[in-house]
C-alpha positions as CSV (number, residue, x, y, z in Angstrom):
1,X,-38.6,-5.0,18.1
2,X,-36.7,-7.9,19.4
3,X,-33.4,-7.0,21.1
4,X,-31.7,-10.0,19.6
5,X,-31.9,-8.3,16.2
6,X,-29.5,-5.8,17.6
7,X,-26.8,-8.2,18.9
8,X,-23.9,-9.5,17.0
9,X,-21.6,-12.3,17.6
10,X,-17.7,-11.9,18.1
11,X,-14.8,-14.3,18.1
12,X,-12.6,-13.3,21.0
13,X,-9.1,-14.5,21.2
14,X,-5.6,-13.3,22.6
15,X,-3.7,-10.6,20.7
16,X,-0.7,-13.1,20.8
17,X,-2.3,-14.7,17.6
18,X,-1.3,-11.5,15.7
19,X,2.2,-11.9,14.2
20,X,5.0,-9.2,15.3
21,X,4.6,-6.2,13.5
22,X,6.0,-2.5,13.3
23,X,3.2,-0.1,13.6
24,X,-0.3,-1.5,12.8
25,X,-0.6,-5.1,11.8
26,X,-1.7,-6.0,8.1
27,X,-5.4,-6.5,8.3
28,X,-5.9,-6.6,4.7
29,X,-9.4,-5.3,3.4
30,X,-10.9,-5.3,6.9
31,X,-11.8,-2.2,8.9
32,X,-10.2,-2.3,12.4
33,X,-10.9,-0.4,15.6
34,X,-7.8,0.0,17.7
35,X,-7.8,0.3,21.4
36,X,-5.2,0.5,24.1
37,X,-5.1,-3.2,24.5
38,X,-7.2,-4.5,21.8
39,X,-8.2,-4.6,18.2
40,X,-11.7,-5.3,16.9
41,X,-11.9,-6.4,13.4
42,X,-15.1,-5.7,11.5
43,X,-15.9,-8.6,9.0
44,X,-17.2,-8.1,5.7
45,X,-17.4,-10.1,2.4
46,X,-14.1,-10.3,0.7
47,X,-13.5,-10.4,-2.9
48,X,-11.2,-13.1,-4.5
49,X,-9.0,-10.3,-5.8
50,X,-8.5,-8.6,-2.3
51,X,-5.4,-9.2,0.0
52,X,-6.0,-11.0,3.0
53,X,-2.9,-11.8,5.1
54,X,-2.3,-15.6,5.4
55,X,-2.0,-15.4,9.2
56,X,-5.5,-14.3,9.3
57,X,-7.2,-16.9,7.2
58,X,-7.6,-19.7,9.8
59,X,-9.0,-17.0,12.2
60,X,-11.4,-15.7,9.6
61,X,-12.5,-19.3,9.0
62,X,-13.2,-20.0,12.7
63,X,-15.0,-16.9,12.9
64,X,-17.1,-17.8,10.0
65,X,-17.7,-21.2,11.2
66,X,-19.1,-19.6,14.5
67,X,-21.2,-16.9,12.7
68,X,-19.2,-14.0,14.0
69,X,-19.5,-10.4,12.7
70,X,-16.4,-9.4,14.4
71,X,-12.9,-10.6,15.6
72,X,-11.7,-9.2,19.0
73,X,-7.9,-9.5,19.8
74,X,-7.4,-8.6,23.4
75,X,-4.4,-9.2,25.4
76,X,-6.2,-10.8,28.2
77,X,-8.4,-13.1,26.1
78,X,-7.7,-16.9,25.8
79,X,-5.7,-18.7,23.2
80,X,-7.5,-20.3,20.5
81,X,-6.4,-24.1,20.0
82,X,-5.0,-24.7,16.6
83,X,-4.1,-21.2,15.7
84,X,-0.4,-20.0,15.8
85,X,0.6,-17.5,18.6
86,X,3.7,-15.2,18.6
87,X,5.7,-13.6,21.3
88,X,6.2,-9.8,20.6
């Protein structure tokens, strides 16, 4: 068995790309693991009838272009050019 078969790609970017929110952000249909300083979004196929928040769409497109299975928003990660960032 090849170890590469057990490794997935992740798009890692600053949590400042998440718009201000009360409580948990709107992640739409995605499952999210919430840490103390990060959110890990588990990507899955989305049906056309499912609600995906507008702020997340360009980030999903970048993740798909990179072949990522996860998106990690972390307070210490870099900003992603062309994606809006917000002050909390």
